[in-house]
N, C-alpha and C positions, 0 to 999 in steps of 0.2 A: 504494500500500500504506500502511496505517496503521502507524506505527512505535511506537505505545504498547505497552508490555509487552515490548519487545525489549531487547537488551543496553543497559543505561543508560550504559555507558562511551562509546557512540558519540555521545551528546548533547553531551559536552564536547570533541568532537574538534576539534583545531586544524589547519586545512589546511596542507599543506606547499607549498613553492615548486613551481609547475608551469610551468617554462620549457620552451620547445620542445627544450632540450638535456637535459632530464631523462632518465636512463637508462631504457630500455624493454626488457622481456624479450620476445624473439621466439623462437618454437619452433625456428627454423632457425639461431639463433646459438649460439655456444659460451657456456655460463653462466660460464665462468672469466673472460670479459672484464668481467663485472660483479661480481667477487667481493668488492669492497670496499663495495658498496652495501648498506645495511641496509634491510630491509623494514619492521621495526617497532622500537619501543624495546627489545625484548628481544634484538635482534641476530640475527635469522635471516638468514643470507646467501643470496644468490641461488643459490650453487652447491649449496645444500641442496635446491633444487627439482629434481624429476625432469625430464629432457628428454624431450619427447614423441617417441615413435617412430611409424613409420607404422602405422596401425591398420586392421585389416580390418573394414569395415563390412558387417554382414549386412542384406540388404534387409528393410525392415519393422520392424526392431528398432533403437531409439535407442541409439547409442553415441557416445562422445566422438570428434570429428573433429579439432578444433584448440583450443588455448588460448593466449591472448596476454595481455600486460599492457598495460592502458590507461595507468595512471599508477602508478608503484611506490609502494606503501604508502598510497595514497589510496583509500578505499572507493568502490566503484561505487554510485551512488544510483539509477540508472534505466538500463534498456536498452530499445531499440526497433528493430524491423525496419522498414526503409524500405518504404513501400507502393508506391513507383514505380520504384525501382532496387534492384539486388542489393547492398544495403548494410545494415550493422548499426551503429546509433548507441548510444553509451554516454556517460552523464553521471556526473560524480563529485561527491563531497561538497565539493570545492574549487571548484565552478563551472566545471569544464573539460569540454569536449565532444570526443569522438574518434569518428571513423567508420572502419569497416573494410569493404573491398570483397570480395565473393564469399565462398564457403565456405572459402577459404584465409586469410581475415581479414587481407588485405593493407591496411596503413594507408593511408587515403585523405586524410583531413584531420584537423586537430587545432587547436582554438582555444579561447580563454577566453570564456565566456559571461557570467559574473558574478564579480566580484572577491572576494566574501565569502560569498554564500549558495550552498547546494547546489542542484543541478538536480533538480527534483521530478517533472517529466514532460516527455516528448518526443513531438511529433506531426509526422509528415512530410506535406507538401503537395506539389503539383506543382512549384512553383517554389522551394521552400526548406523549412526545418525550423523548427518552433515550439518554443521552450524556455520552460518555466515555472519560475521560482524563487519565493522567498517573496513578494515584492511587485513582480515584474517579469515581463512577457511580451515575449519577444524573438523576432523572425522573422529568420532569417539564411539566406543562400544556403548551398548544400552546401559551398562552398569557404571559407566563413567571413565573407563580406561581410554587413553589417547591412542588412536591407531596412526594418525599422522596429523601434523600441524603445519599448514602451508601459509607462510607469511607473504602478503602482497606488498606492493610498493607503498611507502608511507603516504604518498600523495593520492592514493586511490580512496574512493568513497563509494563502496559497494552497497547495493540495495537489493539485488535480486539474483537468483540463481535458477537454472533450468537443467534438469537431467534429461539429456537427449537419448541416451541409451544406458545400458548397465555400467559403462565405464567412461562415459564422456559427459562433461559438465560445462555449461555456459554460465559465466558470471558477469553481471553488468552493474553499472552505477552511474554516478554523475559525470564521469569522464566521457571522452569521445571515442571509446572503443569497448569491445566486449571480448573477454578472454575465454578461450577454450582450454580446459584442463583435462588431462588423462588421469583418471583415478587409479589406474594400475601402476603407472610410473610416477604419479604425483608431480607431473611436470606440465608447464604451459606448452601446448602444441600449436596453438594458432591465436592470432590477435586480429579480430575483425574491426575495421574502422566503421564508425557510426557517424552518419552525416548530421543527425540531430542528437546532440549529447543529452544525457540524463535518462538512461533506461532504468526505470524503477520496477517494472512489472514485465514478466515474460511468460508466454504460453506457447503451446505447440499442438498442432494437429497433424494429420497425415499429409497435409498439403503445404503448410507454411509454419514458420516461426513468427510469433506476434510479439512486438516490442512496444510497451507503453512508455511514453516520454513525459517528462515534467512539463513540457510545453503544451501538453494537451493533445498530442498526435499519437496515432497508433500506426506502426509500420509493419507491413507483411513482407517477410523475407524468404528466399528460396532455401529449401532444406539442405541442399548440397553446397551451394556457393555463398549463401548468406547475403546475396544481393537483394536490394529492395525491389519487390515486384509491384507493390501498391502502397499507398499511404492514405490514411483517413485523418482529417483535421477535425477532431471530435469537439474540443473545447478551447475557448480563447484564453482561459486562465491556466488551469493545470488539470492533470488527470488524477482522479482519486483511485479508481479501480476499474477493471474490465474483465470479461470472461467470454469464452468461445464455446459453442456447442453446435454440432452439425454445421449448418450453413449460416448460422447467425452469430454476430458479434455484438455484445451489449457493453456500454461504457457509461460511467458516471464521473462527474468531476466538477470543476469550478469555472465560472465565467467571470470575465473582467467587468467590473462596475466602476463608477466614478469614485466610490469609497474604498475600492480594493477588490479582493476576490470574494465572490458570493457563491454558495452552493447552488448548483443548477438542479432544479426539480424535474428536468426533462432528461430521460435516459436516451442516449443516442444508440440506435439499433441499425446494423448494417447487414445487408444480404451479400454473402461471400460468393454466391454464384454470379450475380450481376455486378459485384464490386461497387455497390452504391448504397446510400442511406435510404432507409424506409421511414415510415412515419415515426417520429420520436414518441416515446412512452412517458406520459405525465404521471408522476407518483405523488403520494400524499405525505411523504417523509423526506427529510434531507439526506439523500443517499451518500453514504461514505464507503460501503462495501456492497458488492453484489456477486452472486454465484448462481449459475444454472444448477437446478436440482432436478434432473430428468428422471422422474419415476414413471408415472402414468403419462404425463405431458412434459413438455420442455418449459417448465415454469422457472421463474426467476425469484430469488430471495434478495430483497433490497434492505439493507440495514443502515440505520442512522447512528451517529455517535451518541445520541441521547438514549438509545435503547429501543427504538421503534423498529419493527420488522414487518415488511409487507411482502406477500406473495402475489405474483401476477404473471400472466402469459406475456411473452415478449412482443407478440403481434396483436394483443388485445387491449382492453381497457383496465386500468387499475381500479379495484373496488376498495373503498375505505373500510368495508367490513372484514377484509382479509388482513388487517393489521393486528399484531400482538405486541406486547411490551416485555422486554427483558428488564429485570430490576437490578441494575448494577449497583454495587456498593459505592463505587466512586462516581464522579459526575459524568465520565465518558467511557464509551466502549472503545477499546484500542485495537482489537483483533477479532477475526471471525474466520472459521473454517468449517468445511463440510466433510464428513467421513466418506470413504469410498463406497460404502453400501447405501449412502444417502439416508440412513436412518438416524443420524445424530448430527447436531450442530453444536459448535463450541464457541463461546464468547469469552473474551478477556477484558477486564476493565482497568481503570487507572489506579485502583487501590489493591491490585494484585489478586483479585478474585477471578475464578474460572467458573462459568455457568455452562452446564450440559443440558441441552434440549433434545428430546427424542420423540419419535412418533410411535413407540411401542414400549411396554414395560421392561422388556428384556432385549434391548437392541444389540446388534453386533456392528463393529466398526468396519469390518471387511467381509467380503463374501467367503474367502478362504484364508482364514488366519491360522498361523502355526501356533503351537503351544509356546507359552512364555516360560523361560527358566527363572526359577526363584532361588534365592540364596538359602542354603541349608541353615537351620538354627544352630547356634553355637552350643556345642556339647561339653565344653571345657568348664570345669567348676571354677568359680571365682576365687582368686588368690588374695591373700591379705596384702594390704599396701606396705611398701617398704619406704622408710624414711632415710633418704640419702644424705641428710645433713649430719647424721651420726657417723663418726669415723670408725667406731668399734662395731658397726653392724656386720654380722658374719655373712659372707657371700654364699655360704652353704644354704641360705634360705632360698636362693634362686634355683628353681627346679631345672635339672639337666638330665638328659637320658643316661641310663646306666650302660656302661660298656666294659667289657673285659679285654678288649683289644688294646694294643699299644697305640698311643696317640702319635700323630704326625709330629707334634712338637718335641717328642722324645727322640726323634731320629738324630743320630750323631752327625755333626757337620763333616767329620772326616770321611764318612761313607757316601758322600754325595759330591757331585761335580757337575758344572753346567755343560749341557750338550746342545750343540746347535741343531736346529731343525733341518733335516735333509730335504733337498728338493724332490718332489714326487717324480716317479718315472714317466717317460713319455707314453701316451696311450698306445696300447698294442695295435689298435685299429689304424692309427696314423702310421706306424712303422710298417704295417702289412700292405697298405695301399700307397706308400710313398714311391714317387718316381724321381730319380736323381738326374739332374742336368748339370754336369760339371761337379762342383762340390756343394751345390744347393739342392735340397730335397723339396719336392712339392707333393702335397697330399690334400684331399678334400677334407673339409671340416666335419668330423663325425657328429658334431652337435650334442655331445654328451655333457658339456658344461656351459655355464653362462659366459658371456664375453668378458675377457680380462679378469677372470676369477678362477683361482686354482685352489681347490680344497686340499688341506693337509690331513693325513690320517694320523689320529692320535693313538690308534691301536694297530697291532699287526694285522688283525682281521676284524671286519665289522661283525656286529651281532647277526645271528642266523636269521632273525626276523625283525626287521626294523621298518615298521609301517608299510610292509609289502613293497618297498621301493629299492632296497639295496641288495646287490648280489656280489658275492665274494669274487676275488680276482681268479682268473682262469689259470689252472696249472698247465694247460695245453700249450700255450705260447702264441706265437704270431699267426699260426695257421687257423686258429679258431677264434671267433668273436668272444671277447672276454666275458661279456655280460650274459652269454647264453650257454656257458659250458655245461650247465646242469639241465638245460631244457632240451628235450628231444626235438629234432628238426621239424617234425610234423606239427608240433605245438607252437612253433614260433609264428609271429605275426607275418602274414603273407602280404606282399605288395605287388601291384601290376607295374611292369616296366614298359613304358610307352616308347614307341619308335616313331618314325615319320608317318607310318601308316596307322598310327593309333593302336588299336587293339587287334587289328587284323592278323598280325604276325606273332601275337603272343600265344604261347602254347599252353592253353588251359588243360589239355589232356595230360600233361606232365603231372599236374596236381590232382587230377580226378580221373581215375580209370574206371569208375562206375558209371551207371546210367542215371544216377540221381543228379539233380541240379544244385550247384552251389550258388552263392549270392556274392555280388561284387561289393568290395568294401570302400570304394573311393567316394561314395555319396555321403553328404553330410548326415550325421546321426545314424550311420549304418552300424553302430555298435550293437544294435538289436538283432543282427542277422541270425545269431545262434538261436534266439528265442523264436524267431519266425519259423525256423526249421523244426523246433520242438513242437510248435502248434500244428505245423503241417503234417507231421508224422503221427499225430493223434487222429486216428481215422474218423471218429464221430465229429470232431471239431472241423476237420477238413471238409467233410460232406456238408455239415451244417453251414459253414461259411460260404461255400460255393453255391448253396441253394438260396442264399440271402441276396436281396436286391431291394433298395429303397430309393427314394427321390432326393435324399440329402446330397448336397454337392460334395461335402467332405465327410464321408462315412467311412470309418476305419474298417468296419466289417465288409463293406462292399469292396474297398481297395484290397483288403487281405484276400478276399475271394478271387479277385482278378489275378493277384500274385500267385495264389495256389493253383489256378488254372494254368499259368505259365510253367510252374514247376511240374505239373502233370504232363504237359506237352513236351518238355525238354528231354532230350536224350543225352544228357551229360554236359550240355552247354550251360554256362552260368547265366543267371537271370539278374535283373536289377529290381530294387524296390523303390524306384523313383517316385511313382505316383502314390504309393502307400506312405512314404516318408513325407511327401508334399502335403498330403492330408493330415499327417501326424503333426506337422509344424503349425497347422492352423488351429489345433485344438487348444483353447485357452487353459484347460486344466494341465496339459502337458507342460506348458510354459511355466505355470504357477508351481509345479512340482520340480522344476529345474531339470526336466528331461531333455530339453533342447539345448544342445551344446553349440557354442560358437566354434567356427572353423579353427581358430587359434587354440582353443582348449582341447579340441579333439586331436589336433596334430601334435600338440606338446604333451598330451596325456595328463593334463592337470586334474581332470575329474576322476573321482574314485569309481572305477568301472564296476566293481562288485556292488557297491551301494546303488549305483545308477541302474544296473540291470535288474536289481531286486525291486526298486521303485517302479521301473518300467513294467515288470511282471505284474505287479498289483494294478497298475494303471490299465494295462491292456485287457486284463480280465474284467475289470469294472466297466471299461468302455464298451467291450463287446457285449457284456450283459445288458447294458443300457440300450445299445443299438438293436439287440434282438427283441427287446420288449415292445418296440414300436410295431403294432399290428397292422395299421393302415398303410397301404402302399398304393401308389397311383395305378390307374388302369393299365397304362402302357407297360408297367413293370410287374404286373401280376404274374404269378408263376411260382415264386418262392412261397407265397401264402398257401398254396395247395400242398406243400410238403408235409410229410408226416412228422417232421421235427416240430412244427409249430404247436404250441399249446396256449390255451386261453389264459392260464394263470401266470406261470413263471417262464422265463426264457430257457432254452435248452442249455445255454451256458450255465445258468443257475442250477439246472438239474445235474449237469456234469460236475461242476466245481463247488457249488454252494454247500455249506455245512451249517445246519441250524444249531445255535448256541443259546444257552441260558445263563445270563449274567446276574449274579447276586452280589449286592453291596450291603454290608453290615456295618453300621456306625457304632461307635462306642457307647452311644446313648441307648442302644438296643433296637433302633428302628432298622428294618430290613427292606430293601428294594430289589425286586426281581423283574427283569425285563428280558424279552426275547430278541435275538439278533441273528444275523447270518454273516458268514465270512467266506470269501473265495479262496483264501490261502492261510497258512499258518507260518509264524515266525518262531524259530528255535530260541528257547530261553535256557541258558546253560547254568548249571549249579555252580555256586561260588565255593569250590573245593580245591585246595592246593595239596591235599594229602596223597594224591595218586590213586584214589579209590576208583574201582572199576565201575563204569556206567555203561549199560547197553544203550544202543541208539534208541531202542524202543522206550526205555525209561525217560530219556531226555525228551522224546517226542510226546509222551504222555504228559510230562510236566509242562510242556509248551502248550498243548491243547487244553488241558484242564488246569488253567492258570490260577495260581493262588498267590496274591500279593497284597501288601499294605501300601496304601497311597492316600493322598489328600483328595477329598471329594466333597461336593456340596451335599449337605444334609438338609432336607426340607423341614425336619422336625426341629433341629437346632438352628436353622436359618443361617448357617455359615459353613465354611470349609472345615471339615473334621477329618482326623485319621480314620480310615475305613478299611475293612477287610473285604477285598473283592475276589470272588471265586467265579470260575467259568466251567460249566458242564456242557457236554455235547448231547444233542438230542437225535441227530441223524448223521450217518456217515456219508461222505461224498463218493461219487464214482471215480473221480480223479483227485488224488491228494497232492496238493502243491505246497511246497515247503521252501521258505526263504531261510538260508542258513545263518545270515547275519554274522559272518566271520569278518569283522571289520577292524579288529585290533589284535595285538599280539596275545592278549589274554585268551580270546576265543581260539586263536591258532594253537596256543600251547595246550589248551584243553583237547583239541582234536589230535594233536601230536601225541599227547600222553595216553589218550584212550587207544590210539592205534598201536602204540608200543605194548600196552597191556594186552590188547587183543591178539597181537602177534605172539607174545609169550604163551598165551593160553592155547592158541592154535598149534604151536610147536609141541606143547605138552600133550595136547589131545591126540595129534597124529603120531607122535612118537611112542606114546604109551608109557613114558617114564615120568617119575614123580620128582626127580632131582631138579631143583630150582637153579642151581648155579652152573650146570653143565652146558657148555657151548657145543653146538652141533656143527661138524664140518660138512661141507657140501657133499662129500662122498657118502657120509653117514646118512644124510638126508635122502640121497638118491636110492640108497638101499631100502629105506622105508617105503619108497614108492615103487619098488621092483615088483614084477609079476609074481614072485615067489611069496610076497607078503600077503597079509589078509586084506589090507586096504590099499587102494591106489591113491596116494597123497598128492596134493598139488605141490608145485615147486615152491622153494622158499621165497623166491622173488614175488610170486603171486600173493603171498600172505603179508608182505610188508606194506605199511601205510594203509591198511584196510581197517576201517571201523564201521563202515556203512553196510548194512545187510542188503541182499538182493530182493528179499521179500520180508514183509511184516504181516502179522496177524492181529486183527483188531476185533473186539467183541464188546457189544453193549450189554451191561449187567442190568438186573432187574431194578436196582436202586439208583438208576440213572448214572452209574459209574461206567468207566471205560477200562478195559484190559488191553494192553498192547505188549506184544512180544516179538522178538526176531523169529523168522520162520525159515527153515531150511528144507532141503529135499528129504532129509531123514525124518524131520517132523511130519512131513506129509505122508510118508510111508507108515508112520506110527499112528497118526490120527485119521487117515483116510483122505479122500479127495476134498479139496477146499469147497467145491461147489455143493457137495452134500451138506457140509457144515453151515453153509450160508443160510439154510432154512432155520437154523437155530440162532441167527443174529451174528454169525461169524463171517468176517470178510478178510480175504487174503489179498494184499496189494503187492504187485511186482514192480520193481524199479524199471522205469521206462526211459528216463533221461536225466542227465546231470549237466548243469552248466557251471563251468569253472573259470576262474580268473587266473590267467597266466601272467606272472610277475616279470616285468622287464623294465629296468630302470632307464634304459635308453629310449625306448619308444612309448613308455607309459603303460605298457601291458596290453593285453588283448583278452577277448572272451571267446571260448570255444565250447562246443557241446558234444557230449557222448549220447547217442540216441540208439535205442534198440528198435530197429526197423522191422515192422511186422510182415506177415506173410502176404497180405494183400498188396503191399507196395512192391515186393519182389515179383509177385505174379504179374503185375501190370508192366513192370520195367524189364524184367529178365526172363519171365516165363517159368520161374522156379518157385517152389513153395518152401521157404525156410525163414528163420529169424536170424538176424546178425546185428552185432553192435558196430556202429560206425562213429568215426570222429569227423565232426563238421567244423572246419576252421575257415569260414568265409567260402572261397571257391576251392579250397582243398578238402577233399572227402576221401577217407581211407578206412577200410575195415580194420577193426582192432579186436583183441581178445577181451572177453567180458570183464576180466579183473581190472583192466585199465580204467573202466568207468567208475570204479569205487576206490581206486588208489589215489591218495592225495598227499603228495610230498609238500608240506606246508612252506618249504623254502621257495617254491616257484609255482605250485599248483594248488589253488585255494578254492574250495567248493562255494558256490553262490546260490544255486537253485536246484531243487530236487523235484522230480515228478514221479509219483507212484500211481499205478493204474490198477483198478480192481480187475481181477481175473475174469475172463470171458466178457469183457466190456463190450466188444463189438456186437455180441449177440443180443444185447439189450436195446439196440438202436437200429433204425432203418437207415442203411448206408447207401441208398439210391440217390444219385445226383440228377436232378432235373434242371436242364438249362433254363434259367429264368428270363433270358433275353428273348423277346419276341420281335416279329417283323414290324410292329407298330413303331419301333424306335426310328425307322427310316422315313416315316411320314413327316409332313411339314410341322415345324415348331416355331414358336415365337422367338424373336431375337432379344438378347439382353440389352442391346443398344437402344437408347431412347430416340436417337435421331435417324434411325434407318428408315428409308422410304422404299416403296416397291420399285421405283425407278432405279434404285441401286442394286437390285437383286442380280446376282451373277450366276444363279443356278436354278434348275427346275427340279423339285423333289420327285421321287419315283411315284408313278401311279400304281394302283393295285395290280394292273396287268403287266407291269414292268418289274415285278419283284424278281431279284436275281435267283438263278438256279445253280446247281452244282456245275462247275466247269466254266461258268460265264466269265468273261474278261472284264476287269475294272481297272482303268488307269488311275494311278495314285501318285500324288506328290505332296510334300509337306515342307513348310518353311519354319525356321526356328529363330529364337532370340537368345542372347547370352545373359545368364543370371550371375555367373561368377567367372572372372577372367582366369585364363590358364596360369598355373604357377610353374615356373621353370627356373633352373639354375645353370650357370655356366661352369663347366668343369675346368680343372686346372690345365687340361690339354687343349682348351678352347672349344670343345664340343658342347652342345646344348642338351640338357637332360630335362625331360618333363617330369615334374614331381606330382602334379595333380592337373588333370585336364580341365578345360573350361566346362562349366555346368550349363547345359543347354535346356531350353524349354520350348515345346512345340507352340507355335503361334498361329499357324494356318494349316488346314488339312483340306485337300481337294480330291474328290473322286469323280471320274467321268465315266459315262456309259461306254462300254467296249464293243457293243453290237446293237443291232436293231436300227430302226429308221432314225433314231436320235443319237446315233453313235457320235461321240466326241462332245456331247452336251453334259456339263457337270450336273450331278444330282446331290453332291455334298460340296459346299465351299464355306467351311466354318472357320471363323477367327476365334481363337481360344482366349477367353478372359483370364487374366492372371492377377493375383493379389500380391505377388512377390515383386520386389524392385528389379527392374530390367537395367542391366549395365550397358548393353549394346544391342540396338535393334537390328544391326546388320542390314540396313536398308538396301545397300548396294547389291546384296546377294539374296535377300529375302523379300524385298518389296514392302516390308512392314515399316510403317512410319509411327512416330510417337503419337499417341492418341487413338490408334486403331484398336488397341486392346482395352481401352477405358470405356466402360458402359455409359458414362455420362456424356462423352463427346464423340464417340465413334459413330460412323455412318455405315459400318460393315455389319454383316450378319454375325453377331457375337453370341457364342454359346459357352457352356462350361466344358472343361476337359472331359468330365465324366460322360456327358451327353454324347459327344463325338466318339469317345472311346467305345461306348455301347454300340454305336453304329458299325464301327470297324470290327468289333467282336462278333456281331451278328453276321457280317459278311464272311469272316473267317470260318465261323461255325457252319455256315451254309455250304461252304466249299468253293467259293469263287477263286479265280486266279488273278493276282494283282500284277499289273504291268507298270513298271516305272524305272527310273534311273537312280541307282544308289539306294535301293530300298532297305538294305541292311541297316544303314545308319538311321533312316527314317523310323523303321520299326523299333530300333533300339531306344531312340529318344522318346517315342510315343509310349514305350514300355509294353510292346506286344510281342508275343511269340507266335510266329506264323510257320506252319509246316513248309519244308523246302519245296515240295511239289506244288505249292500254291503260289510260288514267287517266280515271276518271269522278269529278271533284271537285265535291262539292256546294257548295263556296264559289263556283264559277263558274257552276254550273247555276242557282242562285238569286241572280244578280247582274245588275244593270243597269249599262250602261256609264257611267263617270264618277260612279258612286255608291260608297258605302262597302261594304266586305265585311261580311256578317252572320254572327254567331256561330252555332255549332251549337246552343247552348242555346236561343236565340231561335227558330230555325227549327223545332226540335223542339216547342217550346211552341205556335207559331203553326199549324203544319200537322198535327202528330201529337197535340197535346194531351198531351205528355209533359213532365214537369219533371225534367230531368237535371242532373248536375253540382251537386248541392246543396252538400255540404261540400268534396269533392275530385273530381277527374276520375277516371274509370275507363275504361280503353281498351276493355274488352269492351262496356260500355254505349255508348261513342261510336261504335265500329265498327258495332254493331247499329242504332243510330239513323241513321247515314249510309246504311245499306242501305235502311231504311224510307223515308228521305227520297228516295232515288233511285226507289223504287217509286212514291212520291207524285208525283214529277216526271213519270214516264212516264204516270201517270194524268191529271195536269192538262194535259199537253201532247199527249195522245193519241199517245204514242210519237214526239213531235217533229213531228207533222204539222200542228199548229195553233199556230204561234208567236204569232199575234196574241192569241188567248185567254189564252195563258200570260203574255203581256206585261201584260195587265190584272191577272192574279193578282199579278204582281210589283209593280205600282204600288200595289195594295192592301196588300201586305206592307210596302213602304217608308213608306206613309202611317201604318200602324199602328205601325211602329217609331219614327217621329218623335214620335208622340203619347205612346208609352210610354217615350221616351228610351232605347229599345233595351234596356230592363230587363224581366226576367220577373217578374211579381208573385209575392211570397212565398207559398208554399203553407201551408195551415192544418195539415195533417198529412201530411208528405211521406213517401212510401215509394218507394224506388228501384225502377224497373221491372226492373232486373236481378235483384233478389231473387226476384221472382215468376216471371220468364220464363226467364232463363238458367240459374240454378242448379237450378231444379226440373227443367228439361229435361235437364241433365247428370246429375242423380240418377236420373231415369227411364231414361236410357240405360244 
């Protein structure tokens, strides 16, 4: 807020003492306890303040819920609702910050930010709070610890800050520039000049930065260049406040009068679509603050400094009946803020009081707030005071820990000598890749350390387990990468090496000799590839997802079904999850949970992948469960609704994964609360035991399911938070048991390691038949135990190491609502009988189906792989055999493994993250038929998303019912693309270029033309694809796409969603048409389609000789068809039609493929002509595009 024109007495305010012991007014305290404390120099005592009684809050109407005092007599300068937790932050004119928890405004923390200047703005981040003072930016934890303290120039006078993304901040003030600060490096990265100085308020939308100036102007600036795009001259005096919502900007301020500045009772409202002012809004209060509160309507809240508040519509008339009054203790309101949920309003006045107004009795400040951490109570007994003025006071009264070891101070000086720190050895990777030129060696940077930073080892070897990031030095030497000496090669992170041809010459078969499809890892947020494979190889989930189809544009279940269909069609070739991850990035819950990684974090491995994939696991099950619960689907998409999977009550995801729970909460007052709930997965809770006691996995699992813990919870009887005993019992067992292992620290890792060692000793004892505990078995002795002459055939000793996880578990519901869990082996089954017969008595046997593990690698940040037990149905479809086999899935690397590898976890490099147990005979319980839900109606005419499209701009004619394609029909296809992320490459030491990460492309236009019939060559699909992601390069020269063509607000093209056009292409593929085009392999790859090879007729390969260059469409059209295409830009209709004509020419020249020798001579002549012309088409004298005369004339004729 701009304070010019406000009470001038506040400018000379001298801050008071703000010690932690200053008296604070709380609504629950007796005011007489503070009767001698003065609020202001005029002597208003606190007992004169009314004590707040319990207020009845009417739903939907804002009323005062609580009021507290932050600092007695010190004006509140700023208030801010925390965006991550249920907290309200308040800053004072004395530089003191105070936070209050929850709607009860319980004091959470209080600390000094600045000793002399007032706090001018507060911004909450995930890990702390940003405070802006006059020339200082301070980032502090919510408890008060300083994270960084950034001092600005002494001449700066900052007033506002704006967080543009998670790591970039804009800071503005009364000077003629705005600073851009990187929060990761805490450095100034940019300084933008401002033509009109005095930026006191900043806002941001998806189109502009908005800067409010002290002169009364509001400037609109470009998001990328920060240049002024437009400027509104709102007030002649000064600007007080403004806000932006949708297409409206509303501002309040002061106008110049003969006597000075006067508060203007007209709000200036501007339409951002037309960039002009609309009718000003006259209000009945003196506006000092305003905010949009968009709940049911886009209403405005206008606040005056005297405490009057009025709600009105920005384009309507203000009603005096909509005014309510805030009762400030001081004469003026100094600050105002609205919570993210729009359920709470906060006011701060000039006497240090904070007033909370809400529209419900139990409001929440944020839609998705995380839990707040509270300080643990001090458990140390109070010690008697010591008087240091007495010289004879014995120091033995000071408590010190007892020790029997020799103290360091007792070490004799003769036995110690200073030793210089030795320089660390050169990285073995540098020595291995070094090339010498003369006496100078050159090597690429292995990027294992930060720039100009060399860590020194204080120990000979690091600890075995240090936050899953350190690996000991390799004993192998220069030939082996030092950080991977203990990791098997198949478990290491795989990367794609790009050449000039991109992926065409990369040998994926070297990594995958099976017929199952891998997933490519270079896409952003592809860390979830392993979990996608796990879900795919769950047969009921695969069938259910492929039967699902809805009308939501970004539905994860639909996109996962499309991806599963690609995995079904693939014969060993890798697939991409482009469209699925694109939809995943648009889900707001995924962003709120921190599941969307930035490219830098993913490349450097900053994120904890184990925690990330476990959160992703919970998120995807919940999201699929919600998507499946939507029963209404549009008529065009009907088909999934007729599946036997659908039920009227719960989704099938709920039937497969959901487990009904009974939660009981017992307060110490004796009141007990029981409520029912359901969960889709369980998290392991480990016992706090360091004695080495043996725990079966089944015991830990039972402890985690039937949880029993003491915690603080709200008690309705006591009406406050009380220590309660919470127990959880299970009512119903799921068909698929999903477990998050939660091995996130060395404590849990040590527990797994210890239990594996105990299990190994017990297995050795069991198979050897000897009781001796101290005897060590040689390998020869162990092999004798497994010889055919023995009674038992024992597994090898290597198979028993690092194994604690059972392959099967047995669970049984008892009559008293209890649960029995035990490990289950093949011997137990022979003893007890088949598990299916026992199921009639409430017994369920679960078999391990998949494990997801985190591979630790300090250089690359680690990776995630999955061990999956692939069932008989998958082998039958892919290989024609019926058996089960364990496989390792490491992105596009797939390799069969022994089953013991799936449960072996060497905690030094292989850490378990997720377990999937499946009930036996699960497939027999569900209908596994897949009915294709895509019908022919998707090809019929549809409305465009573009608002400005006219029929005269139509470039295609939709198919009629009598034109529906049949199997074997020809369809000409071409697609155009735009760039979302530029290519990342590096220059090697020998001067060659190496592609690290290819550019990320997105389809922008898809065209399909008729390949036969009277309307041959006329397009029936010409869709421009709307995108919500930022486009880096439209590639107009090669794509013909211009800025604005993909924007629904200004585009004149036929604009559709990617999903809509994807369904059309999927229908054409499923019906069996043959696609004719030029370079279709790349087109289908970016569109994310898997097309059988016999349905693709690519002119790139039809007119190609082995070991020769590929020929462009433009040259082929000129040589064979005498057409000159692609003059200024590319046009997909022209390219698709030309490819069809070239295919007809191919059939003519090769006599329908019956005379390959004569066609070979034609190709030789083509290549000779190309070399002479340097593969360039001669420039035409007067070029006229063939499409103008042929395509559009045909469209108009139709």
